[in-house]
MOPAC internal coordinates of N, CA, C and O (Angstrom, degrees):
PM7 1SCF
backbone

  N    0.0000 0     0.00 0     0.00 0    0    0    0
  C    1.4349 1     0.00 0     0.00 0    1    0    0
  C    1.5305 1   111.76 1     0.00 0    2    1    0
  O    1.2310 1   118.88 1   138.16 1    3    2    1
  N    1.3834 1   119.74 1   -41.84 1    3    2    1
  C    1.3817 1   124.57 1  -176.77 1    5    3    2
  C    1.5175 1   108.92 1   -69.39 1    6    5    3
  O    1.2310 1   119.68 1   142.13 1    7    6    5
  N    1.2474 1   118.22 1   -37.87 1    7    6    5
  C    1.4685 1   123.06 1   179.33 1    9    7    6
  C    1.5333 1   110.95 1   -62.49 1   10    9    7
  O    1.2310 1   122.59 1   136.89 1   11   10    9
  N    1.2922 1   112.64 1   -43.11 1   11   10    9
  C    1.5255 1   115.15 1  -179.88 1   13   11   10
  C    1.4714 1   112.90 1   -75.08 1   14   13   11
  O    1.2310 1   118.11 1   151.93 1   15   14   13
  N    1.3277 1   121.21 1   -28.07 1   15   14   13
  C    1.5122 1   123.69 1   167.30 1   17   15   14
  C    1.4342 1   107.92 1   -61.05 1   18   17   15
  O    1.2310 1   116.67 1   131.12 1   19   18   17
  N    1.2725 1   123.94 1   -48.88 1   19   18   17
  C    1.4821 1   127.98 1  -173.37 1   21   19   18
  C    1.6402 1   107.96 1   -61.56 1   22   21   19
  O    1.2310 1   122.48 1   135.92 1   23   22   21
  N    1.3867 1   112.85 1   -44.08 1   23   22   21
  C    1.4249 1   114.96 1   176.23 1   25   23   22
  C    1.4854 1   114.78 1   -64.75 1   26   25   23
  O    1.2310 1   120.52 1   145.98 1   27   26   25
  N    1.3715 1   116.62 1   -34.02 1   27   26   25
  C    1.3677 1   121.10 1   176.91 1   29   27   26
  C    1.6002 1   110.77 1   -65.19 1   30   29   27
  O    1.2310 1   119.88 1   138.87 1   31   30   29
  N    1.3098 1   117.84 1   -41.13 1   31   30   29
  C    1.4139 1   123.03 1   179.29 1   33   31   30
  C    1.4781 1   111.54 1   -65.41 1   34   33   31
  O    1.2310 1   119.24 1   143.51 1   35   34   33
  N    1.2877 1   119.05 1   -36.49 1   35   34   33
  C    1.4440 1   126.57 1  -179.23 1   37   35   34
  C    1.5705 1   109.88 1   -70.82 1   38   37   35
  O    1.2310 1   120.07 1   139.91 1   39   38   37
  N    1.2867 1   117.47 1   -40.09 1   39   38   37
  C    1.4808 1   121.22 1   174.78 1   41   39   38
  C    1.4997 1   111.86 1   -65.38 1   42   41   39
  O    1.2310 1   122.43 1   132.92 1   43   42   41
  N    1.3070 1   112.94 1   -47.08 1   43   42   41
  C    1.5322 1   117.55 1  -178.70 1   45   43   42
  C    1.4335 1   111.97 1   -61.85 1   46   45   43
  O    1.2310 1   120.99 1   139.91 1   47   46   45
  N    1.4543 1   115.72 1   -40.09 1   47   46   45
  C    1.4808 1   120.27 1   175.94 1   49   47   46
  C    1.3806 1   112.26 1   -63.00 1   50   49   47
  O    1.2310 1   117.54 1   141.29 1   51   50   49
  N    1.3858 1   122.29 1   -38.71 1   51   50   49
  C    1.4715 1   122.47 1  -179.65 1   53   51   50
  C    1.5174 1   108.86 1   -63.70 1   54   53   51
  O    1.2310 1   119.95 1   135.06 1   55   54   53
  N    1.3837 1   117.70 1   -44.94 1   55   54   53
  C    1.3581 1   118.37 1  -174.23 1   57   55   54
  C    1.5380 1   111.12 1   -67.88 1   58   57   55
  O    1.2310 1   121.50 1   141.42 1   59   58   57
  N    1.3955 1   114.74 1   -38.58 1   59   58   57
  C    1.4591 1   118.22 1  -179.26 1   61   59   58
  C    1.4929 1   111.04 1   -65.91 1   62   61   59
  O    1.2310 1   119.74 1   132.49 1   63   62   61
  N    1.2870 1   118.10 1   -47.51 1   63   62   61
  C    1.5048 1   121.08 1   178.08 1   65   63   62
  C    1.5334 1   115.30 1   -58.77 1   66   65   63
  O    1.2310 1   122.25 1   140.49 1   67   66   65
  N    1.3641 1   113.30 1   -39.51 1   67   66   65
  C    1.3986 1   116.45 1   177.23 1   69   67   66
  C    1.5668 1   109.11 1   -66.02 1   70   69   67
  O    1.2310 1   118.25 1   132.32 1   71   70   69
  N    1.2678 1   120.94 1   -47.68 1   71   70   69
  C    1.4252 1   119.09 1   173.85 1   73   71   70
  C    1.4160 1   120.04 1   -56.41 1   74   73   71
  O    1.2310 1   120.63 1   136.62 1   75   74   73
  N    1.3461 1   116.40 1   -43.38 1   75   74   73
  C    1.4397 1   121.34 1   174.04 1   77   75   74
  C    1.5591 1   111.86 1   -55.88 1   78   77   75
  O    1.2310 1   121.28 1   133.99 1   79   78   77
  N    1.3729 1   115.15 1   -46.01 1   79   78   77
  C    1.5020 1   120.60 1  -176.57 1   81   79   78
  C    1.5168 1   104.28 1   -66.56 1   82   81   79
  O    1.2310 1   119.62 1   131.17 1   83   82   81
  N    1.3226 1   118.33 1   -48.83 1   83   82   81
  C    1.4870 1   116.84 1  -177.92 1   85   83   82
  C    1.5413 1   111.89 1   -59.35 1   86   85   83
  O    1.2310 1   119.49 1   138.80 1   87   86   85
  N    1.2492 1   118.58 1   -41.20 1   87   86   85
  C    1.4640 1   113.66 1  -174.83 1   89   87   86
  C    1.4889 1   108.87 1   -79.01 1   90   89   87
  O    1.2310 1   116.72 1   150.81 1   91   90   89
  N    1.2952 1   123.84 1   -29.19 1   91   90   89
  C    1.4536 1   123.99 1  -178.53 1   93   91   90
  C    1.5938 1   108.99 1   -65.12 1   94   93   91
  O    1.2310 1   123.62 1   132.16 1   95   94   93
  N    1.4469 1   110.67 1   -47.84 1   95   94   93
  C    1.3829 1   114.80 1  -177.53 1   97   95   94
  C    1.6049 1   114.79 1   -77.42 1   98   97   95
  O    1.2310 1   122.36 1   159.41 1   99   98   97
  N    1.2498 1   113.09 1   -20.59 1   99   98   97
  C    1.5583 1   115.31 1   176.75 1  101   99   98
  C    1.4904 1   111.27 1   -70.09 1  102  101   99
  O    1.2310 1   121.99 1   149.47 1  103  102  101
  N    1.3925 1   113.80 1   -30.53 1  103  102  101
  C    1.4709 1   119.13 1  -175.55 1  105  103  102
  C    1.6127 1   104.23 1   -72.39 1  106  105  103
  O    1.2310 1   119.57 1   149.25 1  107  106  105
  N    1.3589 1   118.42 1   -30.75 1  107  106  105
  C    1.4295 1   119.24 1   176.14 1  109  107  106
  C    1.5101 1   116.41 1   -89.49 1  110  109  107
  O    1.2310 1   120.52 1  -175.85 1  111  110  109
  N    1.2792 1   116.62 1     4.15 1  111  110  109
  C    1.5079 1   125.01 1  -178.79 1  113  111  110
  C    1.4482 1   113.10 1    66.35 1  114  113  111
  O    1.2310 1   117.88 1  -151.90 1  115  114  113
  N    1.2593 1   121.64 1    28.10 1  115  114  113
  C    1.4450 1   127.08 1   177.49 1  117  115  114
  C    1.5143 1   106.25 1   -94.73 1  118  117  115
  O    1.2310 1   121.35 1   -80.65 1  119  118  117
  N    1.3849 1   115.03 1    99.35 1  119  118  117
  C    1.4999 1   118.53 1  -170.28 1  121  119  118
  C    1.4347 1   117.96 1   -81.18 1  122  121  119
  O    1.2310 1   119.76 1   155.14 1  123  122  121
  N    1.2967 1   118.06 1   -24.86 1  123  122  121
  C    1.5050 1   123.55 1  -179.50 1  125  123  122
  C    1.4998 1   106.66 1   -70.51 1  126  125  123
  O    1.2310 1   119.58 1   123.89 1  127  126  125
  N    1.2803 1   118.41 1   -56.11 1  127  126  125
  C    1.5074 1   122.13 1  -177.91 1  129  127  126
  C    1.5679 1   107.81 1   -60.64 1  130  129  127
  O    1.2310 1   120.09 1   145.65 1  131  130  129
  N    1.3600 1   117.44 1   -34.35 1  131  130  129
  C    1.4211 1   123.16 1   177.16 1  133  131  130
  C    1.5650 1   111.12 1   -61.31 1  134  133  131
  O    1.2310 1   122.60 1   128.63 1  135  134  133
  N    1.3006 1   112.63 1   -51.37 1  135  134  133
  C    1.5011 1   119.68 1  -179.84 1  137  135  134
  C    1.5813 1   110.59 1   -63.04 1  138  137  135
  O    1.2310 1   120.25 1   148.38 1  139  138  137
  N    1.3199 1   117.13 1   -31.62 1  139  138  137
  C    1.4260 1   120.23 1  -179.41 1  141  139  138
  C    1.5071 1   110.67 1   -75.13 1  142  141  139
  O    1.2310 1   121.26 1   146.89 1  143  142  141
  N    1.3611 1   115.19 1   -33.11 1  143  142  141
  C    1.5657 1   117.89 1   176.33 1  145  143  142
  C    1.5062 1   108.03 1   -69.49 1  146  145  143
  O    1.2310 1   118.68 1   138.61 1  147  146  145
  N    1.3295 1   120.12 1   -41.39 1  147  146  145
  C    1.4429 1   122.23 1   179.99 1  149  147  146
  C    1.5466 1   107.05 1   -63.04 1  150  149  147
  O    1.2310 1   121.27 1   138.36 1  151  150  149
  N    1.2617 1   115.17 1   -41.64 1  151  150  149
  C    1.5023 1   121.16 1   179.46 1  153  151  150
  C    1.5737 1   107.91 1   -59.57 1  154  153  151
  O    1.2310 1   120.35 1   130.53 1  155  154  153
  N    1.2943 1   116.93 1   -49.47 1  155  154  153
  C    1.4910 1   121.46 1  -179.64 1  157  155  154
  C    1.5087 1   110.03 1   -59.96 1  158  157  155
  O    1.2310 1   119.50 1   140.45 1  159  158  157
  N    1.3814 1   118.57 1   -39.55 1  159  158  157
  C    1.4102 1   120.09 1   177.38 1  161  159  158
  C    1.5568 1   110.48 1   -65.50 1  162  161  159
  O    1.2310 1   119.99 1   138.55 1  163  162  161
  N    1.2692 1   117.63 1   -41.45 1  163  162  161
  C    1.4313 1   121.95 1   177.99 1  165  163  162
  C    1.5522 1   107.57 1   -61.43 1  166  165  163
  O    1.2310 1   116.84 1   136.60 1  167  166  165
  N    1.2037 1   123.61 1   -43.40 1  167  166  165
  C    1.4564 1   126.78 1   179.66 1  169  167  166
  C    1.4871 1   105.33 1   -63.15 1  170  169  167
  O    1.2310 1   117.70 1   138.84 1  171  170  169
  N    1.2831 1   121.98 1   -41.16 1  171  170  169
  C    1.5139 1   122.34 1  -178.86 1  173  171  170
  C    1.5793 1   105.78 1   -63.60 1  174  173  171
  O    1.2310 1   119.03 1   135.49 1  175  174  173
  N    1.3003 1   119.46 1   -44.51 1  175  174  173
  C    1.4579 1   120.65 1   178.13 1  177  175  174
  C    1.5208 1   110.76 1   -60.25 1  178  177  175
  O    1.2310 1   119.72 1   135.11 1  179  178  177
  N    1.2692 1   118.14 1   -44.89 1  179  178  177
  C    1.4026 1   118.23 1   179.60 1  181  179  178
  C    1.5498 1   112.28 1   -66.58 1  182  181  179
  O    1.2310 1   121.76 1   145.60 1  183  182  181
  N    1.2551 1   114.25 1   -34.40 1  183  182  181
  C    1.5837 1   120.44 1   176.55 1  185  183  182
  C    1.5688 1   106.45 1   -60.56 1  186  185  183
  O    1.2310 1   122.39 1   129.23 1  187  186  185
  N    1.3099 1   113.03 1   -50.77 1  187  186  185
  C    1.4616 1   118.57 1   179.85 1  189  187  186
  C    1.4967 1   116.98 1   -55.66 1  190  189  187
  O    1.2310 1   122.11 1   137.50 1  191  190  189
  N    1.3340 1   113.57 1   -42.50 1  191  190  189
  C    1.4472 1   122.67 1   176.69 1  193  191  190
  C    1.4934 1   111.50 1   -67.92 1  194  193  191
  O    1.2310 1   120.29 1   135.09 1  195  194  193
  N    1.3049 1   117.04 1   -44.91 1  195  194  193
  C    1.4411 1   121.26 1  -176.83 1  197  195  194
  C    1.6128 1   113.80 1   -70.58 1  198  197  195
  O    1.2310 1   122.14 1   146.70 1  199  198  197
  N    1.3497 1   113.51 1   -33.30 1  199  198  197
  C    1.5225 1   116.65 1  -168.18 1  201  199  198
  C    1.6272 1   103.95 1  -100.44 1  202  201  199
  O    1.2310 1   119.95 1   143.36 1  203  202  201
  N    1.2845 1   117.69 1   -36.64 1  203  202  201
  C    1.4250 1   117.48 1  -170.29 1  205  203  202
  C    1.5923 1   112.51 1  -107.62 1  206  205  203
  O    1.2310 1   119.28 1   130.25 1  207  206  205
  N    1.2710 1   118.98 1   -49.75 1  207  206  205
  C    1.3992 1   119.10 1  -171.64 1  209  207  206
  C    1.5734 1   115.50 1  -101.52 1  210  209  207
  O    1.2310 1   120.56 1  -165.73 1  211  210  209
  N    1.2396 1   116.53 1    14.27 1  211  210  209
  C    1.4512 1   119.94 1  -178.80 1  213  211  210
  C    1.5914 1   108.84 1   -74.94 1  214  213  211
  O    1.2310 1   120.05 1   -39.67 1  215  214  213
  N    1.3163 1   117.52 1   140.33 1  215  214  213
  C    1.4268 1   119.26 1   177.34 1  217  215  214
  C    1.4567 1   117.83 1   -60.62 1  218  217  215
  O    1.2310 1   120.50 1   156.71 1  219  218  217
  N    1.4003 1   116.66 1   -23.29 1  219  218  217
  C    1.4808 1   120.69 1   178.95 1  221  219  218
  C    1.5445 1   111.76 1   -69.88 1  222  221  219
  O    1.2310 1   118.36 1   162.47 1  223  222  221
  N    1.2421 1   120.73 1   -17.53 1  223  222  221
  C    1.4299 1   124.22 1   179.00 1  225  223  222
  C    1.6021 1   112.58 1   -68.78 1  226  225  223
  O    1.2310 1   120.10 1   180.00 1  227  226  225

């Protein structure tokens, strides 16, 4: 249970950090870092799906 909770926090942190990066750089019209922030958020979502919500678990 503790390991699953840790993986959940890691995935949520990845998504949150990516969204913060994307929003802060989008305000400044910096599109490459904005895209990288969105990519990081998507990787966090994929990580959550693969490690936490996958039917194989």
